[in-house]
DOMI-156682 format. One record per residue (C-alpha): x, z, y; residue number from 0; chain; residue in three letters. Coordinates in Angstrom, 2 decimals, padded with zeros to 5 digits. Each point is the difference from the previous one (the first is absolute). Last residue first. Layout:
N
<atom x="X" z="Z" y="Y" n="NUM" chain="A" res="ala"/>
...
***
This chain:
115
<atom x="314.57" z="-040.73" y="045.33" n="114" chain="A" res="unk"/>
<atom x="-000.22" z="-003.30" y="001.88" n="113" chain="A" res="unk"/>
<atom x="-002.04" z="000.13" y="003.20" n="112" chain="A" res="unk"/>
<atom x="-003.30" z="-001.80" y="000.02" n="111" chain="A" res="unk"/>
<atom x="-000.77" z="-002.85" y="002.36" n="110" chain="A" res="unk"/>
<atom x="-003.39" z="-000.03" y="001.63" n="109" chain="A" res="unk"/>
<atom x="-001.99" z="-003.13" y="-000.87" n="108" chain="A" res="unk"/>
<atom x="000.34" z="-003.03" y="002.24" n="107" chain="A" res="unk"/>
<atom x="-003.38" z="-001.47" y="000.75" n="106" chain="A" res="unk"/>
<atom x="-001.12" z="-002.90" y="-002.19" n="105" chain="A" res="unk"/>
<atom x="-002.34" z="001.87" y="-002.33" n="104" chain="A" res="unk"/>
<atom x="-001.71" z="002.07" y="002.67" n="103" chain="A" res="unk"/>
<atom x="-000.32" z="-003.08" y="002.20" n="102" chain="A" res="unk"/>
<atom x="-001.84" z="-001.84" y="-002.80" n="101" chain="A" res="unk"/>
<atom x="-002.39" z="002.94" y="-000.41" n="100" chain="A" res="unk"/>
<atom x="-000.51" z="000.05" y="003.76" n="99" chain="A" res="unk"/>
<atom x="-000.80" z="-003.71" y="000.10" n="98" chain="A" res="unk"/>
<atom x="-002.48" z="000.30" y="-002.88" n="97" chain="A" res="unk"/>
<atom x="-001.70" z="003.00" y="001.62" n="96" chain="A" res="unk"/>
<atom x="-000.38" z="-001.96" y="003.24" n="95" chain="A" res="unk"/>
<atom x="-001.53" z="-002.97" y="-001.83" n="94" chain="A" res="unk"/>
<atom x="-002.44" z="002.29" y="-001.83" n="93" chain="A" res="unk"/>
<atom x="-000.92" z="001.61" y="003.34" n="92" chain="A" res="unk"/>
<atom x="-000.64" z="-003.50" y="001.38" n="91" chain="A" res="unk"/>
<atom x="-002.63" z="-000.66" y="-002.66" n="90" chain="A" res="unk"/>
<atom x="-001.48" z="003.49" y="000.49" n="89" chain="A" res="unk"/>
<atom x="-000.45" z="-000.67" y="003.77" n="88" chain="A" res="unk"/>
<atom x="002.13" z="002.37" y="002.08" n="87" chain="A" res="unk"/>
<atom x="-001.37" z="002.02" y="002.91" n="86" chain="A" res="unk"/>
<atom x="002.06" z="002.53" y="001.93" n="85" chain="A" res="unk"/>
<atom x="003.65" z="-001.00" y="-000.62" n="84" chain="A" res="unk"/>
<atom x="002.42" z="002.03" y="002.10" n="83" chain="A" res="unk"/>
<atom x="002.32" z="-002.13" y="002.16" n="82" chain="A" res="unk"/>
<atom x="003.53" z="000.83" y="001.10" n="81" chain="A" res="unk"/>
<atom x="001.16" z="-002.09" y="002.95" n="80" chain="A" res="unk"/>
<atom x="003.04" z="-001.95" y="001.12" n="79" chain="A" res="unk"/>
<atom x="003.15" z="-000.44" y="002.05" n="78" chain="A" res="unk"/>
<atom x="-000.64" z="-000.55" y="003.71" n="77" chain="A" res="unk"/>
<atom x="-001.63" z="003.41" y="000.30" n="76" chain="A" res="unk"/>
<atom x="000.09" z="001.94" y="-003.29" n="75" chain="A" res="unk"/>
<atom x="-003.70" z="000.73" y="-000.54" n="74" chain="A" res="unk"/>
<atom x="-001.66" z="002.28" y="-002.52" n="73" chain="A" res="unk"/>
<atom x="-003.52" z="000.25" y="-001.45" n="72" chain="A" res="unk"/>
<atom x="-001.35" z="-003.49" y="000.75" n="71" chain="A" res="unk"/>
<atom x="-003.31" z="-000.21" y="-001.88" n="70" chain="A" res="unk"/>
<atom x="-000.86" z="-002.32" y="-002.86" n="69" chain="A" res="unk"/>
<atom x="-002.62" z="-002.43" y="-001.23" n="68" chain="A" res="unk"/>
<atom x="001.40" z="-001.81" y="-003.00" n="67" chain="A" res="unk"/>
<atom x="001.27" z="-003.40" y="-001.18" n="66" chain="A" res="unk"/>
<atom x="002.40" z="-000.99" y="-002.75" n="65" chain="A" res="unk"/>
<atom x="001.12" z="-003.52" y="-000.99" n="64" chain="A" res="unk"/>
<atom x="001.87" z="-001.44" y="-002.93" n="63" chain="A" res="unk"/>
<atom x="001.84" z="-003.34" y="-000.40" n="62" chain="A" res="unk"/>
<atom x="003.35" z="001.48" y="001.11" n="61" chain="A" res="unk"/>
<atom x="-000.83" z="003.19" y="001.89" n="60" chain="A" res="unk"/>
<atom x="-002.31" z="-000.32" y="003.02" n="59" chain="A" res="unk"/>
<atom x="-001.30" z="003.20" y="001.61" n="58" chain="A" res="unk"/>
<atom x="-003.05" z="000.10" y="002.27" n="57" chain="A" res="unk"/>
<atom x="-000.81" z="003.06" y="002.12" n="56" chain="A" res="unk"/>
<atom x="-003.25" z="000.47" y="001.89" n="55" chain="A" res="unk"/>
<atom x="000.41" z="002.53" y="002.77" n="54" chain="A" res="unk"/>
<atom x="-001.37" z="003.27" y="001.41" n="53" chain="A" res="unk"/>
<atom x="002.32" z="001.32" y="002.75" n="52" chain="A" res="unk"/>
<atom x="000.71" z="003.72" y="-000.49" n="51" chain="A" res="unk"/>
<atom x="003.54" z="-000.30" y="001.38" n="50" chain="A" res="unk"/>
<atom x="000.56" z="-002.95" y="002.33" n="49" chain="A" res="unk"/>
<atom x="000.66" z="-003.51" y="-001.26" n="48" chain="A" res="unk"/>
<atom x="003.42" z="-001.31" y="-000.87" n="47" chain="A" res="unk"/>
<atom x="001.45" z="-003.18" y="001.53" n="46" chain="A" res="unk"/>
<atom x="003.57" z="-000.31" y="-001.32" n="45" chain="A" res="unk"/>
<atom x="-001.23" z="000.23" y="-003.59" n="44" chain="A" res="unk"/>
<atom x="001.51" z="001.72" y="-003.02" n="43" chain="A" res="unk"/>
<atom x="-002.70" z="001.31" y="-002.28" n="42" chain="A" res="unk"/>
<atom x="-000.31" z="003.32" y="-001.79" n="41" chain="A" res="unk"/>
<atom x="-002.70" z="000.32" y="-002.64" n="40" chain="A" res="unk"/>
<atom x="-002.72" z="002.41" y="-001.03" n="39" chain="A" res="unk"/>
<atom x="-002.18" z="001.51" y="-002.72" n="38" chain="A" res="unk"/>
<atom x="001.15" z="-001.59" y="-003.27" n="37" chain="A" res="unk"/>
<atom x="003.55" z="-000.24" y="001.33" n="36" chain="A" res="unk"/>
<atom x="002.09" z="-002.64" y="001.74" n="35" chain="A" res="unk"/>
<atom x="003.15" z="-000.32" y="002.11" n="34" chain="A" res="unk"/>
<atom x="001.55" z="-003.03" y="001.71" n="33" chain="A" res="unk"/>
<atom x="-003.10" z="-002.00" y="000.92" n="32" chain="A" res="unk"/>
<atom x="000.85" z="-002.72" y="002.53" n="31" chain="A" res="unk"/>
<atom x="-002.16" z="-000.67" y="003.03" n="30" chain="A" res="unk"/>
<atom x="-001.76" z="-002.79" y="001.85" n="29" chain="A" res="unk"/>
<atom x="-002.64" z="001.05" y="002.53" n="28" chain="A" res="unk"/>
<atom x="-003.53" z="-001.17" y="-000.54" n="27" chain="A" res="unk"/>
<atom x="-002.12" z="-002.37" y="002.01" n="26" chain="A" res="unk"/>
<atom x="-002.47" z="001.35" y="002.48" n="25" chain="A" res="unk"/>
<atom x="-003.72" z="000.15" y="-000.74" n="24" chain="A" res="unk"/>
<atom x="000.11" z="003.78" y="000.18" n="23" chain="A" res="unk"/>
<atom x="-002.11" z="002.43" y="-002.00" n="22" chain="A" res="unk"/>
<atom x="002.83" z="001.38" y="-002.09" n="21" chain="A" res="unk"/>
<atom x="003.52" z="-000.65" y="001.31" n="20" chain="A" res="unk"/>
<atom x="001.73" z="-002.57" y="-002.22" n="19" chain="A" res="unk"/>
<atom x="003.28" z="000.70" y="-001.81" n="18" chain="A" res="unk"/>
<atom x="001.64" z="-002.82" y="-001.97" n="17" chain="A" res="unk"/>
<atom x="002.45" z="000.25" y="-002.85" n="16" chain="A" res="unk"/>
<atom x="003.02" z="-001.57" y="-001.66" n="15" chain="A" res="unk"/>
<atom x="001.40" z="001.90" y="-002.95" n="14" chain="A" res="unk"/>
<atom x="002.84" z="002.34" y="-000.89" n="13" chain="A" res="unk"/>
<atom x="-000.47" z="003.24" y="-001.91" n="12" chain="A" res="unk"/>
<atom x="001.97" z="003.22" y="-000.12" n="11" chain="A" res="unk"/>
<atom x="-002.14" z="002.61" y="-001.72" n="10" chain="A" res="unk"/>
<atom x="-002.02" z="002.98" y="001.10" n="9" chain="A" res="unk"/>
<atom x="-001.03" z="002.86" y="-002.25" n="8" chain="A" res="unk"/>
<atom x="-002.56" z="002.44" y="001.32" n="7" chain="A" res="unk"/>
<atom x="-001.38" z="000.91" y="003.42" n="6" chain="A" res="unk"/>
<atom x="001.84" z="003.32" y="000.16" n="5" chain="A" res="unk"/>
<atom x="003.26" z="-001.84" y="-000.39" n="4" chain="A" res="unk"/>
<atom x="001.77" z="-001.69" y="-002.89" n="3" chain="A" res="unk"/>
<atom x="002.41" z="-002.84" y="000.70" n="2" chain="A" res="unk"/>
<atom x="000.78" z="-002.78" y="-002.39" n="1" chain="A" res="unk"/>
<atom x="003.05" z="-002.20" y="000.02" n="0" chain="A" res="unk"/>
***
């Protein structure tokens, strides 16, 4: 199911992910992407970071991989975070576009009422 907000179309998406705070040698926090758009994603993780935290996000979907610098824009304590992508390499942008196109085709289309 897609949702349209002021930030554009967002699609249900499921993939393993990792969130790493920028500039720290610490290991990342495991997460699961549940919603994706060209500009942002929502991830379920029990250990979210604070709002405005700059992070590196890595998303793993089948044999493909996406990576981008992002910023935490919304936190649901104990549940997850919404990240806005800041810097995306053109190669990874192509991967993201491919995933979104696939999500567009697999999402349930609105049902029409019979005349």
